[in-house]
N, CA, C and O atoms as a Tripos MOL2 file, in Angstrom:
@<TRIPOS>MOLECULE
protein
  264   263    66     0     0
PROTEIN
NO_CHARGES

@<TRIPOS>ATOM
      1 N         -64.6260   93.5320 -171.3970 N.3       1 UNK1
      2 CA        -65.0430   92.0410 -171.1520 C.3       1 UNK1
      3 C         -63.6290   91.4110 -170.6600 C.2       1 UNK1
      4 O         -62.5910   91.8200 -171.1810 O.2       1 UNK1
      5 N         -63.5970   90.3470 -169.5850 N.am      2 UNK2
      6 CA        -62.6620   89.7770 -169.3870 C.3       2 UNK2
      7 C         -62.9120   88.4950 -170.0790 C.2       2 UNK2
      8 O         -64.0040   88.0620 -170.4470 O.2       2 UNK2
      9 N         -61.6720   87.9130 -170.2120 N.am      3 UNK3
     10 CA        -61.8520   86.4210 -170.5530 C.3       3 UNK3
     11 C         -62.0100   85.2450 -169.0640 C.2       3 UNK3
     12 O         -61.8190   85.4630 -167.8680 O.2       3 UNK3
     13 N         -62.3120   84.3540 -169.5820 N.am      4 UNK4
     14 CA        -62.5540   83.5580 -168.4510 C.3       4 UNK4
     15 C         -61.4500   82.6240 -167.9000 C.2       4 UNK4
     16 O         -61.5990   82.0050 -166.8470 O.2       4 UNK4
     17 N         -60.3260   82.5540 -168.6690 N.am      5 UNK5
     18 CA        -59.0980   81.9810 -168.5280 C.3       5 UNK5
     19 C         -57.9290   83.0130 -168.9310 C.2       5 UNK5
     20 O         -57.3930   83.1210 -170.0340 O.2       5 UNK5
     21 N         -57.7120   83.6280 -167.9430 N.am      6 UNK6
     22 CA        -56.7640   84.9080 -168.0710 C.3       6 UNK6
     23 C         -55.5360   83.9220 -168.0590 C.2       6 UNK6
     24 O         -55.4500   82.8000 -167.5610 O.2       6 UNK6
     25 N         -54.5340   84.7290 -168.8110 N.am      7 UNK7
     26 CA        -53.2430   84.2610 -168.8740 C.3       7 UNK7
     27 C         -52.2970   84.1280 -167.3950 C.2       7 UNK7
     28 O         -51.5980   83.2240 -166.9360 O.2       7 UNK7
     29 N         -52.6360   85.4040 -166.9570 N.am      8 UNK8
     30 CA        -52.0700   85.8010 -165.5070 C.3       8 UNK8
     31 C         -52.8560   85.7680 -164.3270 C.2       8 UNK8
     32 O         -53.6940   86.6690 -164.2880 O.2       8 UNK8
     33 N         -52.8400   85.0570 -163.4220 N.am      9 UNK9
     34 CA        -53.6860   85.0830 -162.4250 C.3       9 UNK9
     35 C         -52.9210   85.4800 -161.1570 C.2       9 UNK9
     36 O         -51.7070   85.6790 -161.1420 O.2       9 UNK9
     37 N         -53.9050   85.5990 -159.8640 N.am     10 UNK10
     38 CA        -53.5400   85.9970 -158.6650 C.3      10 UNK10
     39 C         -53.3350   85.0280 -157.8090 C.2      10 UNK10
     40 O         -54.4220   84.4880 -157.5980 O.2      10 UNK10
     41 N         -52.3890   84.4660 -157.1300 N.am     11 UNK11
     42 CA        -52.1700   83.5810 -156.4450 C.3      11 UNK11
     43 C         -51.5310   83.7520 -155.1240 C.2      11 UNK11
     44 O         -50.5230   84.4570 -155.1710 O.2      11 UNK11
     45 N         -51.8460   83.2960 -153.9610 N.am     12 UNK12
     46 CA        -51.0460   83.3230 -152.7470 C.3      12 UNK12
     47 C         -50.2440   82.1170 -152.3250 C.2      12 UNK12
     48 O         -50.3630   80.9030 -152.4850 O.2      12 UNK12
     49 N         -49.3380   82.9520 -151.6950 N.am     13 UNK13
     50 CA        -48.3080   82.4450 -150.9990 C.3      13 UNK13
     51 C         -47.9120   81.9620 -149.5600 C.2      13 UNK13
     52 O         -47.6110   82.8410 -148.7520 O.2      13 UNK13
     53 N         -47.8850   80.7850 -149.2030 N.am     14 UNK14
     54 CA        -47.7850   80.5060 -147.6410 C.3      14 UNK14
     55 C         -46.4130   80.0870 -147.3910 C.2      14 UNK14
     56 O         -45.6580   79.6370 -148.2530 O.2      14 UNK14
     57 N         -46.0660   80.3030 -145.8660 N.am     15 UNK15
     58 CA        -44.9830   79.8410 -145.2240 C.3      15 UNK15
     59 C         -44.9990   78.6920 -145.1440 C.2      15 UNK15
     60 O         -46.0860   78.2340 -144.7900 O.2      15 UNK15
     61 N         -43.7970   77.6080 -145.4300 N.am     16 UNK16
     62 CA        -44.0810   76.4730 -145.1880 C.3      16 UNK16
     63 C         -43.4250   76.1640 -143.6490 C.2      16 UNK16
     64 O         -43.5700   74.9550 -143.4660 O.2      16 UNK16
     65 N         -42.9410   76.6120 -142.7940 N.am     17 UNK17
     66 CA        -42.1960   76.6300 -141.6280 C.3      17 UNK17
     67 C         -43.6430   77.2390 -140.5030 C.2      17 UNK17
     68 O         -43.5900   77.0110 -139.2940 O.2      17 UNK17
     69 N         -44.5410   77.8100 -140.9710 N.am     18 UNK18
     70 CA        -45.4890   78.1040 -140.3460 C.3      18 UNK18
     71 C         -46.4200   77.0840 -139.6500 C.2      18 UNK18
     72 O         -47.5150   76.7960 -140.1350 O.2      18 UNK18
     73 N         -45.9710   76.5640 -138.5390 N.am     19 UNK19
     74 CA        -46.9420   75.2330 -138.1830 C.3      19 UNK19
     75 C         -47.6580   75.7310 -136.6310 C.2      19 UNK19
     76 O         -47.1710   76.4720 -135.7770 O.2      19 UNK19
     77 N         -48.4190   75.3230 -136.6370 N.am     20 UNK20
     78 CA        -49.0400   75.6880 -135.2630 C.3      20 UNK20
     79 C         -48.7490   74.6480 -134.1930 C.2      20 UNK20
     80 O         -49.1420   73.4840 -134.2670 O.2      20 UNK20
     81 N         -48.1410   75.0750 -133.3440 N.am     21 UNK21
     82 CA        -47.5460   74.1390 -132.0930 C.3      21 UNK21
     83 C         -48.8250   74.0910 -130.7570 C.2      21 UNK21
     84 O         -49.4440   75.0390 -130.2750 O.2      21 UNK21
     85 N         -48.8970   72.8310 -130.4710 N.am     22 UNK22
     86 CA        -49.6650   72.6960 -129.1400 C.3      22 UNK22
     87 C         -49.1520   72.7420 -127.9160 C.2      22 UNK22
     88 O         -49.6020   72.0410 -127.0100 O.2      22 UNK22
     89 N         -48.1460   73.5800 -127.7540 N.am     23 UNK23
     90 CA        -47.5310   73.6800 -126.6320 C.3      23 UNK23
     91 C         -48.0080   75.2510 -126.4310 C.2      23 UNK23
     92 O         -48.6660   75.8950 -127.2480 O.2      23 UNK23
     93 N         -47.4080   75.8280 -124.8510 N.am     24 UNK24
     94 CA        -47.6580   76.9210 -124.3590 C.3      24 UNK24
     95 C         -47.5110   78.1610 -124.9290 C.2      24 UNK24
     96 O         -47.9350   79.2480 -124.5360 O.2      24 UNK24
     97 N         -46.5390   77.7390 -126.3860 N.am     25 UNK25
     98 CA        -46.0700   79.0310 -126.8620 C.3      25 UNK25
     99 C         -46.8890   79.7880 -127.4120 C.2      25 UNK25
    100 O         -47.7900   79.0870 -127.8730 O.2      25 UNK25
    101 N         -47.1310   81.2780 -127.6940 N.am     26 UNK26
    102 CA        -48.0790   82.0730 -128.2420 C.3      26 UNK26
    103 C         -47.9780   81.9450 -129.7070 C.2      26 UNK26
    104 O         -46.8880   82.2390 -130.1990 O.2      26 UNK26
    105 N         -48.8220   81.6000 -130.4010 N.am     27 UNK27
    106 CA        -48.7730   81.7400 -131.9010 C.3      27 UNK27
    107 C         -48.4550   83.2380 -132.5910 C.2      27 UNK27
    108 O         -48.9250   84.3120 -132.2150 O.2      27 UNK27
    109 N         -47.6720   83.0460 -133.5290 N.am     28 UNK28
    110 CA        -46.7500   84.3810 -134.1120 C.3      28 UNK28
    111 C         -47.6780   84.6840 -135.2370 C.2      28 UNK28
    112 O         -47.7350   85.8670 -135.5710 O.2      28 UNK28
    113 N         -48.5810   83.6280 -136.0250 N.am     29 UNK29
    114 CA        -49.1680   83.9690 -137.1350 C.3      29 UNK29
    115 C         -48.7020   83.2390 -138.2170 C.2      29 UNK29
    116 O         -47.7690   82.4380 -138.1590 O.2      29 UNK29
    117 N         -49.4060   83.5370 -139.2890 N.am     30 UNK30
    118 CA        -49.0050   82.8850 -140.5720 C.3      30 UNK30
    119 C         -48.7860   83.8950 -141.6460 C.2      30 UNK30
    120 O         -49.5680   84.7910 -141.9650 O.2      30 UNK30
    121 N         -47.4980   83.6050 -142.2140 N.am     31 UNK31
    122 CA        -47.0170   84.6010 -143.2410 C.3      31 UNK31
    123 C         -47.4580   84.1310 -144.5920 C.2      31 UNK31
    124 O         -47.2570   83.0300 -145.1050 O.2      31 UNK31
    125 N         -48.2400   85.3970 -145.1850 N.am     32 UNK32
    126 CA        -48.5590   84.7200 -146.5120 C.3      32 UNK32
    127 C         -48.3680   86.1730 -147.5200 C.2      32 UNK32
    128 O         -48.3120   87.3490 -147.1620 O.2      32 UNK32
    129 N         -48.3140   85.7270 -148.5490 N.am     33 UNK33
    130 CA        -47.8450   87.0550 -149.6770 C.3      33 UNK33
    131 C         -48.7630   86.6100 -150.8240 C.2      33 UNK33
    132 O         -49.1430   85.4630 -151.0600 O.2      33 UNK33
    133 N         -49.0490   87.7450 -151.4950 N.am     34 UNK34
    134 CA        -49.9820   87.6570 -152.7840 C.3      34 UNK34
    135 C         -49.2940   88.2590 -153.7890 C.2      34 UNK34
    136 O         -48.8900   89.4190 -153.7260 O.2      34 UNK34
    137 N         -49.1230   87.4400 -154.8280 N.am     35 UNK35
    138 CA        -48.4470   87.4730 -156.4730 C.3      35 UNK35
    139 C         -49.4750   87.0790 -157.4730 C.2      35 UNK35
    140 O         -50.6070   86.5970 -157.4480 O.2      35 UNK35
    141 N         -48.5100   87.5300 -158.4720 N.am     36 UNK36
    142 CA        -49.6010   87.2100 -159.8670 C.3      36 UNK36
    143 C         -48.4390   86.0560 -160.5570 C.2      36 UNK36
    144 O         -47.2650   85.9960 -160.1890 O.2      36 UNK36
    145 N         -49.0310   85.2080 -161.5860 N.am     37 UNK37
    146 CA        -47.8480   84.3440 -162.1170 C.3      37 UNK37
    147 C         -48.5610   84.0410 -163.1900 C.2      37 UNK37
    148 O         -49.7790   83.8720 -163.1290 O.2      37 UNK37
    149 N         -47.7190   83.9190 -164.5260 N.am     38 UNK38
    150 CA        -48.3800   83.4370 -166.1340 C.3      38 UNK38
    151 C         -48.3210   81.9560 -165.9950 C.2      38 UNK38
    152 O         -47.3210   81.3230 -165.6560 O.2      38 UNK38
    153 N         -49.7970   81.3340 -166.3680 N.am     39 UNK39
    154 CA        -49.9630   80.1850 -166.4320 C.3      39 UNK39
    155 C         -49.1420   79.2050 -167.6310 C.2      39 UNK39
    156 O         -48.6900   78.0740 -167.4560 O.2      39 UNK39
    157 N         -49.1160   79.9170 -168.7190 N.am     40 UNK40
    158 CA        -48.3870   79.4210 -169.7960 C.3      40 UNK40
    159 C         -46.8920   79.0660 -169.3550 C.2      40 UNK40
    160 O         -46.2950   78.0120 -169.5700 O.2      40 UNK40
    161 N         -46.4260   80.2240 -168.6750 N.am     41 UNK41
    162 CA        -44.7120   79.8940 -168.4290 C.3      41 UNK41
    163 C         -44.4730   79.2970 -167.1840 C.2      41 UNK41
    164 O         -43.3130   78.9300 -166.9960 O.2      41 UNK41
    165 N         -45.3990   79.0830 -166.1620 N.am     42 UNK42
    166 CA        -45.3720   78.2610 -165.0080 C.3      42 UNK42
    167 C         -46.4200   77.6150 -164.7210 C.2      42 UNK42
    168 O         -47.0530   78.1120 -163.7890 O.2      42 UNK42
    169 N         -46.9720   76.4280 -165.2960 N.am     43 UNK43
    170 CA        -47.6860   75.6010 -165.1660 C.3      43 UNK43
    171 C         -48.0710   75.1800 -163.5850 C.2      43 UNK43
    172 O         -49.1710   75.1900 -163.0320 O.2      43 UNK43
    173 N         -46.5740   74.7560 -163.0000 N.am     44 UNK44
    174 CA        -46.5750   73.9890 -161.7880 C.3      44 UNK44
    175 C         -46.3720   75.1480 -160.5960 C.2      44 UNK44
    176 O         -46.0180   76.2780 -160.9330 O.2      44 UNK44
    177 N         -46.6150   74.8160 -159.1620 N.am     45 UNK45
    178 CA        -46.8120   75.5490 -158.3730 C.3      45 UNK45
    179 C         -45.4450   76.1860 -157.7610 C.2      45 UNK45
    180 O         -44.3290   75.6920 -157.5990 O.2      45 UNK45
    181 N         -45.9730   77.4760 -157.4870 N.am     46 UNK46
    182 CA        -44.5590   78.1830 -157.1850 C.3      46 UNK46
    183 C         -43.9330   77.9830 -155.9130 C.2      46 UNK46
    184 O         -44.6490   77.8790 -154.9170 O.2      46 UNK46
    185 N         -42.4830   77.9070 -155.8050 N.am     47 UNK47
    186 CA        -41.9350   78.0050 -154.6210 C.3      47 UNK47
    187 C         -40.9800   79.2920 -154.4530 C.2      47 UNK47
    188 O         -40.0190   79.3960 -155.2150 O.2      47 UNK47
    189 N         -41.2130   80.2340 -153.5140 N.am     48 UNK48
    190 CA        -40.4650   81.2820 -153.7890 C.3      48 UNK48
    191 C         -39.6750   81.5560 -152.1510 C.2      48 UNK48
    192 O         -40.2870   81.2810 -151.1190 O.2      48 UNK48
    193 N         -38.5420   82.0130 -152.1380 N.am     49 UNK49
    194 CA        -38.1220   82.3650 -150.9740 C.3      49 UNK49
    195 C         -38.1900   83.7840 -150.6200 C.2      49 UNK49
    196 O         -37.4620   84.6550 -151.0970 O.2      49 UNK49
    197 N         -39.2830   83.9910 -149.5920 N.am     50 UNK50
    198 CA        -39.6330   85.6260 -149.1110 C.3      50 UNK50
    199 C         -39.0690   85.4840 -147.5370 C.2      50 UNK50
    200 O         -38.6350   84.5450 -146.8690 O.2      50 UNK50
    201 N         -39.2930   86.8430 -147.3110 N.am     51 UNK51
    202 CA        -39.1520   87.0070 -145.6800 C.3      51 UNK51
    203 C         -40.0110   87.0360 -145.0910 C.2      51 UNK51
    204 O         -41.0620   87.6130 -145.3710 O.2      51 UNK51
    205 N         -39.7520   86.3860 -144.0850 N.am     52 UNK52
    206 CA        -40.9150   85.8980 -142.7060 C.3      52 UNK52
    207 C         -40.6560   86.9590 -141.6180 C.2      52 UNK52
    208 O         -39.6130   86.8810 -140.9680 O.2      52 UNK52
    209 N         -41.6320   88.0430 -141.3570 N.am     53 UNK53
    210 CA        -41.4270   89.0780 -140.2910 C.3      53 UNK53
    211 C         -41.5120   88.3600 -138.9600 C.2      53 UNK53
    212 O         -40.9700   88.9700 -138.0380 O.2      53 UNK53
    213 N         -42.0870   87.1660 -138.6450 N.am     54 UNK54
    214 CA        -42.3880   87.0610 -137.3220 C.3      54 UNK54
    215 C         -41.2960   86.1010 -136.8020 C.2      54 UNK54
    216 O         -41.1920   85.8890 -135.5940 O.2      54 UNK54
    217 N         -40.4380   85.4880 -137.7560 N.am     55 UNK55
    218 CA        -39.1090   84.9180 -137.0220 C.3      55 UNK55
    219 C         -37.7900   85.8090 -137.4730 C.2      55 UNK55
    220 O         -36.7210   85.6160 -136.8940 O.2      55 UNK55
    221 N         -37.9030   86.7930 -138.5270 N.am     56 UNK56
    222 CA        -36.8850   87.6340 -139.1820 C.3      56 UNK56
    223 C         -35.9980   86.7600 -139.7990 C.2      56 UNK56
    224 O         -34.8410   86.5970 -139.4110 O.2      56 UNK56
    225 N         -36.5490   86.1410 -140.8350 N.am     57 UNK57
    226 CA        -35.4200   85.2980 -141.6890 C.3      57 UNK57
    227 C         -36.2500   84.8730 -142.7810 C.2      57 UNK57
    228 O         -37.4780   84.9190 -142.7200 O.2      57 UNK57
    229 N         -35.4000   84.3230 -144.1060 N.am     58 UNK58
    230 CA        -35.9830   84.0410 -145.1600 C.3      58 UNK58
    231 C         -36.6080   82.6670 -145.0920 C.2      58 UNK58
    232 O         -35.8950   81.8340 -144.5330 O.2      58 UNK58
    233 N         -37.8040   82.2300 -145.5440 N.am     59 UNK59
    234 CA        -38.0680   81.0430 -145.8450 C.3      59 UNK59
    235 C         -38.7790   80.7490 -146.9370 C.2      59 UNK59
    236 O         -39.2160   81.7030 -147.5820 O.2      59 UNK59
    237 N         -39.0670   79.3390 -147.4100 N.am     60 UNK60
    238 CA        -39.5920   78.8370 -148.5500 C.3      60 UNK60
    239 C         -40.9980   79.1740 -148.4020 C.2      60 UNK60
    240 O         -41.4700   78.9750 -147.2830 O.2      60 UNK60
    241 N         -41.8110   79.6730 -149.3570 N.am     61 UNK61
    242 CA        -43.2310   79.9160 -149.4450 C.3      61 UNK61
    243 C         -43.8610   79.1430 -150.6260 C.2      61 UNK61
    244 O         -43.4430   79.2530 -151.7790 O.2      61 UNK61
    245 N         -44.7160   78.4920 -150.3260 N.am     62 UNK62
    246 CA        -45.3230   77.5170 -151.5050 C.3      62 UNK62
    247 C         -46.8560   78.1250 -151.9070 C.2      62 UNK62
    248 O         -47.6600   78.6150 -151.1140 O.2      62 UNK62
    249 N         -46.9890   77.9870 -153.0500 N.am     63 UNK63
    250 CA        -48.2260   78.2910 -153.4840 C.3      63 UNK63
    251 C         -49.6500   77.3910 -152.8650 C.2      63 UNK63
    252 O         -49.8360   76.1800 -152.9890 O.2      63 UNK63
    253 N         -50.4070   78.2320 -152.2880 N.am     64 UNK64
    254 CA        -51.6960   77.3490 -151.8460 C.3      64 UNK64
    255 C         -52.6210   76.9290 -152.9200 C.2      64 UNK64
    256 O         -52.6130   77.5120 -154.0040 O.2      64 UNK64
    257 N         -53.8010   75.4700 -152.5500 N.am     65 UNK65
    258 CA        -54.4550   75.4120 -153.0610 C.3      65 UNK65
    259 C         -55.6950   76.1970 -153.3120 C.2      65 UNK65
    260 O         -55.9540   77.0950 -152.5110 O.2      65 UNK65
    261 N         -56.5970   75.9550 -154.4370 N.am     66 UNK66
    262 CA        -57.7210   77.1150 -154.3770 C.3      66 UNK66
    263 C         -58.7490   75.8280 -154.4560 C.2      66 UNK66
    264 O         -59.9670   76.0090 -154.4530 O.2      66 UNK66
@<TRIPOS>BOND
     1     1     2 1
     2     2     3 1
     3     3     4 2
     4     3     5 am
     5     5     6 1
     6     6     7 1
     7     7     8 2
     8     7     9 am
     9     9    10 1
    10    10    11 1
    11    11    12 2
    12    11    13 am
    13    13    14 1
    14    14    15 1
    15    15    16 2
    16    15    17 am
    17    17    18 1
    18    18    19 1
    19    19    20 2
    20    19    21 am
    21    21    22 1
    22    22    23 1
    23    23    24 2
    24    23    25 am
    25    25    26 1
    26    26    27 1
    27    27    28 2
    28    27    29 am
    29    29    30 1
    30    30    31 1
    31    31    32 2
    32    31    33 am
    33    33    34 1
    34    34    35 1
    35    35    36 2
    36    35    37 am
    37    37    38 1
    38    38    39 1
    39    39    40 2
    40    39    41 am
    41    41    42 1
    42    42    43 1
    43    43    44 2
    44    43    45 am
    45    45    46 1
    46    46    47 1
    47    47    48 2
    48    47    49 am
    49    49    50 1
    50    50    51 1
    51    51    52 2
    52    51    53 am
    53    53    54 1
    54    54    55 1
    55    55    56 2
    56    55    57 am
    57    57    58 1
    58    58    59 1
    59    59    60 2
    60    59    61 am
    61    61    62 1
    62    62    63 1
    63    63    64 2
    64    63    65 am
    65    65    66 1
    66    66    67 1
    67    67    68 2
    68    67    69 am
    69    69    70 1
    70    70    71 1
    71    71    72 2
    72    71    73 am
    73    73    74 1
    74    74    75 1
    75    75    76 2
    76    75    77 am
    77    77    78 1
    78    78    79 1
    79    79    80 2
    80    79    81 am
    81    81    82 1
    82    82    83 1
    83    83    84 2
    84    83    85 am
    85    85    86 1
    86    86    87 1
    87    87    88 2
    88    87    89 am
    89    89    90 1
    90    90    91 1
    91    91    92 2
    92    91    93 am
    93    93    94 1
    94    94    95 1
    95    95    96 2
    96    95    97 am
    97    97    98 1
    98    98    99 1
    99    99   100 2
   100    99   101 am
   101   101   102 1
   102   102   103 1
   103   103   104 2
   104   103   105 am
   105   105   106 1
   106   106   107 1
   107   107   108 2
   108   107   109 am
   109   109   110 1
   110   110   111 1
   111   111   112 2
   112   111   113 am
   113   113   114 1
   114   114   115 1
   115   115   116 2
   116   115   117 am
   117   117   118 1
   118   118   119 1
   119   119   120 2
   120   119   121 am
   121   121   122 1
   122   122   123 1
   123   123   124 2
   124   123   125 am
   125   125   126 1
   126   126   127 1
   127   127   128 2
   128   127   129 am
   129   129   130 1
   130   130   131 1
   131   131   132 2
   132   131   133 am
   133   133   134 1
   134   134   135 1
   135   135   136 2
   136   135   137 am
   137   137   138 1
   138   138   139 1
   139   139   140 2
   140   139   141 am
   141   141   142 1
   142   142   143 1
   143   143   144 2
   144   143   145 am
   145   145   146 1
   146   146   147 1
   147   147   148 2
   148   147   149 am
   149   149   150 1
   150   150   151 1
   151   151   152 2
   152   151   153 am
   153   153   154 1
   154   154   155 1
   155   155   156 2
   156   155   157 am
   157   157   158 1
   158   158   159 1
   159   159   160 2
   160   159   161 am
   161   161   162 1
   162   162   163 1
   163   163   164 2
   164   163   165 am
   165   165   166 1
   166   166   167 1
   167   167   168 2
   168   167   169 am
   169   169   170 1
   170   170   171 1
   171   171   172 2
   172   171   173 am
   173   173   174 1
   174   174   175 1
   175   175   176 2
   176   175   177 am
   177   177   178 1
   178   178   179 1
   179   179   180 2
   180   179   181 am
   181   181   182 1
   182   182   183 1
   183   183   184 2
   184   183   185 am
   185   185   186 1
   186   186   187 1
   187   187   188 2
   188   187   189 am
   189   189   190 1
   190   190   191 1
   191   191   192 2
   192   191   193 am
   193   193   194 1
   194   194   195 1
   195   195   196 2
   196   195   197 am
   197   197   198 1
   198   198   199 1
   199   199   200 2
   200   199   201 am
   201   201   202 1
   202   202   203 1
   203   203   204 2
   204   203   205 am
   205   205   206 1
   206   206   207 1
   207   207   208 2
   208   207   209 am
   209   209   210 1
   210   210   211 1
   211   211   212 2
   212   211   213 am
   213   213   214 1
   214   214   215 1
   215   215   216 2
   216   215   217 am
   217   217   218 1
   218   218   219 1
   219   219   220 2
   220   219   221 am
   221   221   222 1
   222   222   223 1
   223   223   224 2
   224   223   225 am
   225   225   226 1
   226   226   227 1
   227   227   228 2
   228   227   229 am
   229   229   230 1
   230   230   231 1
   231   231   232 2
   232   231   233 am
   233   233   234 1
   234   234   235 1
   235   235   236 2
   236   235   237 am
   237   237   238 1
   238   238   239 1
   239   239   240 2
   240   239   241 am
   241   241   242 1
   242   242   243 1
   243   243   244 2
   244   243   245 am
   245   245   246 1
   246   246   247 1
   247   247   248 2
   248   247   249 am
   249   249   250 1
   250   250   251 1
   251   251   252 2
   252   251   253 am
   253   253   254 1
   254   254   255 1
   255   255   256 2
   256   255   257 am
   257   257   258 1
   258   258   259 1
   259   259   260 2
   260   259   261 am
   261   261   262 1
   262   262   263 1
   263   263   264 2
@<TRIPOS>SUBSTRUCTURE
     1 UNK1         2 RESIDUE 1 A UNK
     2 UNK2         6 RESIDUE 1 A UNK
     3 UNK3        10 RESIDUE 1 A UNK
     4 UNK4        14 RESIDUE 1 A UNK
     5 UNK5        18 RESIDUE 1 A UNK
     6 UNK6        22 RESIDUE 1 A UNK
     7 UNK7        26 RESIDUE 1 A UNK
     8 UNK8        30 RESIDUE 1 A UNK
     9 UNK9        34 RESIDUE 1 A UNK
    10 UNK10       38 RESIDUE 1 A UNK
    11 UNK11       42 RESIDUE 1 A UNK
    12 UNK12       46 RESIDUE 1 A UNK
    13 UNK13       50 RESIDUE 1 A UNK
    14 UNK14       54 RESIDUE 1 A UNK
    15 UNK15       58 RESIDUE 1 A UNK
    16 UNK16       62 RESIDUE 1 A UNK
    17 UNK17       66 RESIDUE 1 A UNK
    18 UNK18       70 RESIDUE 1 A UNK
    19 UNK19       74 RESIDUE 1 A UNK
    20 UNK20       78 RESIDUE 1 A UNK
    21 UNK21       82 RESIDUE 1 A UNK
    22 UNK22       86 RESIDUE 1 A UNK
    23 UNK23       90 RESIDUE 1 A UNK
    24 UNK24       94 RESIDUE 1 A UNK
    25 UNK25       98 RESIDUE 1 A UNK
    26 UNK26      102 RESIDUE 1 A UNK
    27 UNK27      106 RESIDUE 1 A UNK
    28 UNK28      110 RESIDUE 1 A UNK
    29 UNK29      114 RESIDUE 1 A UNK
    30 UNK30      118 RESIDUE 1 A UNK
    31 UNK31      122 RESIDUE 1 A UNK
    32 UNK32      126 RESIDUE 1 A UNK
    33 UNK33      130 RESIDUE 1 A UNK
    34 UNK34      134 RESIDUE 1 A UNK
    35 UNK35      138 RESIDUE 1 A UNK
    36 UNK36      142 RESIDUE 1 A UNK
    37 UNK37      146 RESIDUE 1 A UNK
    38 UNK38      150 RESIDUE 1 A UNK
    39 UNK39      154 RESIDUE 1 A UNK
    40 UNK40      158 RESIDUE 1 A UNK
    41 UNK41      162 RESIDUE 1 A UNK
    42 UNK42      166 RESIDUE 1 A UNK
    43 UNK43      170 RESIDUE 1 A UNK
    44 UNK44      174 RESIDUE 1 A UNK
    45 UNK45      178 RESIDUE 1 A UNK
    46 UNK46      182 RESIDUE 1 A UNK
    47 UNK47      186 RESIDUE 1 A UNK
    48 UNK48      190 RESIDUE 1 A UNK
    49 UNK49      194 RESIDUE 1 A UNK
    50 UNK50      198 RESIDUE 1 A UNK
    51 UNK51      202 RESIDUE 1 A UNK
    52 UNK52      206 RESIDUE 1 A UNK
    53 UNK53      210 RESIDUE 1 A UNK
    54 UNK54      214 RESIDUE 1 A UNK
    55 UNK55      218 RESIDUE 1 A UNK
    56 UNK56      222 RESIDUE 1 A UNK
    57 UNK57      226 RESIDUE 1 A UNK
    58 UNK58      230 RESIDUE 1 A UNK
    59 UNK59      234 RESIDUE 1 A UNK
    60 UNK60      238 RESIDUE 1 A UNK
    61 UNK61      242 RESIDUE 1 A UNK
    62 UNK62      246 RESIDUE 1 A UNK
    63 UNK63      250 RESIDUE 1 A UNK
    64 UNK64      254 RESIDUE 1 A UNK
    65 UNK65      258 RESIDUE 1 A UNK
    66 UNK66      262 RESIDUE 1 A UNK
């Protein structure tokens, strides 16, 4: 039996620099990562620096709303 309010939850992180441009450039995609966090230790939204394979550099990824 699982608890309804688990302490560790699965979250999705999305790149902040992935902005769809309306120019003729081809869309490279959106960088997303899935991870787990502890609700008690980090009640606020996570911001982590992760690798973005589309532009070959590290960017800030923020937690998505549910």
